[in-house]
C-alpha positions in Angstrom: -9.3 -16.8 -52.4 -6.8 -14.0 -52.9 -7.5 -12.5 -49.7 -6.7 -16.4 -47.9 -3.3 -16.6 -49.4 -2.7 -12.9 -48.5 -3.2 -14.2 -45.0 -0.7 -16.7 -45.1 1.8 -14.5 -46.3 1.2 -11.9 -43.9 1.4 -14.6 -41.1 4.4 -16.1 -42.9 6.1 -12.5 -42.9 5.0 -11.6 -39.0 6.8 -15.3 -38.1 10.1 -14.4 -40.0 9.9 -10.9 -38.4 9.6 -12.3 -35.1 12.3 -14.7 -35.5 14.8 -12.1 -36.9 13.8 -9.8 -33.7 14.5 -12.8 -31.5 17.8 -13.6 -32.9 18.7 -9.7 -33.0 17.6 -9.6 -29.2 19.7 -12.7 -28.1 22.8 -11.1 -29.8 22.4 -7.7 -28.4 21.4 -8.2 -24.8 22.2 -12.0 -23.9 21.9 -11.3 -20.2 18.3 -9.9 -21.0 17.2 -12.9 -22.6 18.8 -15.1 -20.1 16.7 -13.4 -17.6 13.3 -13.8 -19.6 14.1 -17.4 -19.8 14.7 -17.7 -16.4 11.4 -15.9 -15.6 9.3 -17.9 -18.0 10.7 -21.2 -16.4 10.1 -20.1 -12.9 6.5 -19.0 -13.7 6.0 -22.2 -15.5 7.4 -24.3 -12.4 5.2 -22.3 -10.1 1.9 -22.9 -12.2 2.7 -26.6 -12.2 3.3 -26.7 -8.5 0.0 -24.7 -8.0 -1.8 -27.1 -10.3 -0.2 -30.1 -8.4 -1.5 -28.5 -5.3 -5.1 -28.4 -6.6 -5.3 -31.8 -8.0 -4.2 -33.1 -4.4 -6.7 -31.3 -2.8 -9.3 -33.0 -4.7 -8.4 -36.3 -3.8 
């Protein structure tokens, strides 16, 4: 039982650490953060387009 709560504590700690890193990165390098968001959005749009083409090819 102690290990389960330890896992929750670790997950909570890692979540907070990741959040702190994201805030730090945004403050230190807003241009880099904007580029990551742009690249992610472009990748998602490309994936959506590819999925759309695949589904259309099935019909």
